[in-house]
N, C-alpha and C positions, 0 to 999 in steps of 0.2 A: 476749314484751315487750308491754306495754300500748299500745294504739293512741292516737294523739293525741286522737281524739274521746273515747275512754273516759277518758283521763287528765283532760281538761277537765271531763268529767262528774263524776268523783270529787272533783276540786278544788272544783267548784261546790257539791257536796253538803256537803263539809267546811265551806266558807265559810258557806253558808246555815244549816247546823246550829248554828254558833256564833252567827250573827246572830239566829236564832229561838230561841236557848237550848234547842235540841232535842238532848238528850244521846243519845237512841237513834239519831238520824240521824248524829250525829258518830261514835258507836261503829260503826255499820254501815259508814259510808264509810271509817273508819280501817282496819277489817279488810279491806275490799275493796282498799284501796290496797296493803296488805301481800300479800294473796293473789294479786294481779295483777301483782306485781313493780314497783310504783312506788317511786321513791326516797322513803324516809320523811321525809328532811329537806325535800325539795320539798313533800311533802304537808303538813308542818308550816308551812313558810313561805308557800307559795302558796295553801294552803287554810285552815288554822286561823288563822294570824297575819293573813292577808288579811281574814278575817272579823272579827277583833278590831279591825283598823284601821277597818272600816266602823262597828263598834259605837262606837268612839271618836268618830267623826264624828257619829253620832246623838246621843251624849251631849253633845257641844259645841253641837249645835243644839237641845238640850233636848227631843228626841223620845224619848230614853231617859234614865232616871234611875238612881240608885244600885242599886235592886233589880234592874232589868234588867241592869245592868252585872255584878252579882254572878252572876246566873243564866247570862249569857253566858260568864263566866269559868269557871263550873262545867262547862259544855259543852266549853270549850276544854281544860280539864285532863283530861277523859275521853279526848279525842283524844291529848293528850300522853302520858298513861299508857300508851296502846296503841302509839303510834308511836315515842316517845322511846327506848326500849331497843333499837330496831333501827337507830338512826342510827349510821353509821360515817363519821367525818370523814376526808378524805384529808389528807396532810401539808401541803398548801397552806392548809388551813383549820384544822389543829390549833393551838390557841391557845397552850397552856402559859403562860398568864399569870394574874395575880391581879387581882381587881376588888373594890373596896368600892362598895356600892350602897345607896341609901336615899332615902326621901322626906323633904324638908326640914321643919324644925320648923314646927308649926302646920297641916301638911297630912296628912290621914288617908287620902287616896286612894292606894291602892297596887296597883291591878289592873294598870296599865301597867308599873309597876316590877317586879311579879312575873312578867309575861310576858317582859320583858327579861332578868331573872335566869334564867328557864328556858332561853331561847335561848342565853345565855352558857354555862350548864352543859352543854347538849347539845354545844356547840362545844368543850368541854374546858377552859373557864376554871374556876379556883377562885374562888368567889364568897363574899364576906363581906357578908351581908345584914343591914343595921342596922334594917330594918323601916320603919315610917312614923313621922311626927312626931318626927324625929331632931334632937336638939339640935345646933346648928351645929358646935360644937367637937368633937363626937363623930366627925364625918367626918375631921377632922384627926388626932385621936387614933388612930383605927382604921387610917388609912393609914400612920402612923408605926409602929404596932404590927406590922402585917402586911407592911410594905414593898411594898404592892400597886402594880402598874403604873398602874392606872386607877382614878379615882373617878367614879362616875356619880351625878348629882343629879337627882331628879325632883320636879316640882311641878305641880299641876293648877289652882292659883289664882294670880291676879295678886298677891294680898296675901302669899302665902307665897314666891313665886319670888324676891323681893328678897333672901331669905336666901342664895340661891345666890351672889350677888355677894360676900357676906361670906365664905362658905366658900372660894370661888376665891382671894380675896386671902390668906386665912390659909394655905391649902394651898401656894400658890406661894411664900409667904414662908418656909415651913418646908422645902419640897422643890420647887425650880424645875423638876425633871425630870419630876415626876408629870404624867400626862395626865388632863385633866378633861373629861368629857362631860356635857352637860345636856339635858334633854328634858321634855316635858309640854305640855299644851294651850296655855298662854299663852306658851310659849317659842319663839324663832325663831333662825335663824342670825345675824341682825343683833344680837340680844341676846347670843348666845354670843360673838361677836367683840368687842362693846363691853365685855363684862365680863371678857374674857381667858380664856375657856374654850378648850380645844383642839378641841372638837368639839360638834356638835349632832345630835340624832337625833329625827325626828318620829314614829318608830315602832320596833317591836322589830327588824324586819329591818334597817333602817338603823343601828340601834344596834349590832347585831352586826358589820355590815360596817365601821362606823367603828372599833369596838374592835379588830378584826383588823388594820386599817390602822395603828392606833396601836401595837399590839404589834410589827408588822413594822418600823415606824420606830424604836421604842425599841431593838429588837435590833440593828438596823443601826448606830445611834448607839453602843451599848455595844461593838460589835465594833471600832469605830474608836478607842476609848479605849485 
């Protein structure tokens, strides 16, 4: 079993590899995590995803720009390709739910959305990814088509996040039971509550936990009917 000191060292390497867009470092640390018996899910969330959270902060401070974000994402996916196949979720985390996800109309930033999608897939969700710059009505159409449990809306700009409010209103009018989660740099819990969303996630880790809680609540509600 890996020591606490060694575990922290590997997590730091994974995190820094993403931040520095160092694919070789990420690959090395990912293999070390597996070889030394670390939980691959922990390596993803506390290493790779933690690094991407820092990258998001650097982007919001204008210390990183789109080219750096893309290179960081490439490093992230190197790690996910190595660690992802080894993740085994226990029953308490196994989702067995469906999610529609996309970046709202006018917004072409999808790195955060893609990370959330990957976390969901690792956790056992079926994900219907609409991509980026998604027409607002498409979210409603896809939720009705797939009967998905959750709809996740992402926006990275204040000018595009207003579209979320429209989608929330339309979704709730068509299906009051659907759960809606919003996220992205300009979004906050206050905005989520004001616009009638069921949840808010500042990052991929929180998005997954929020989704798992939503699924649990939905299943309990369905069992009572």
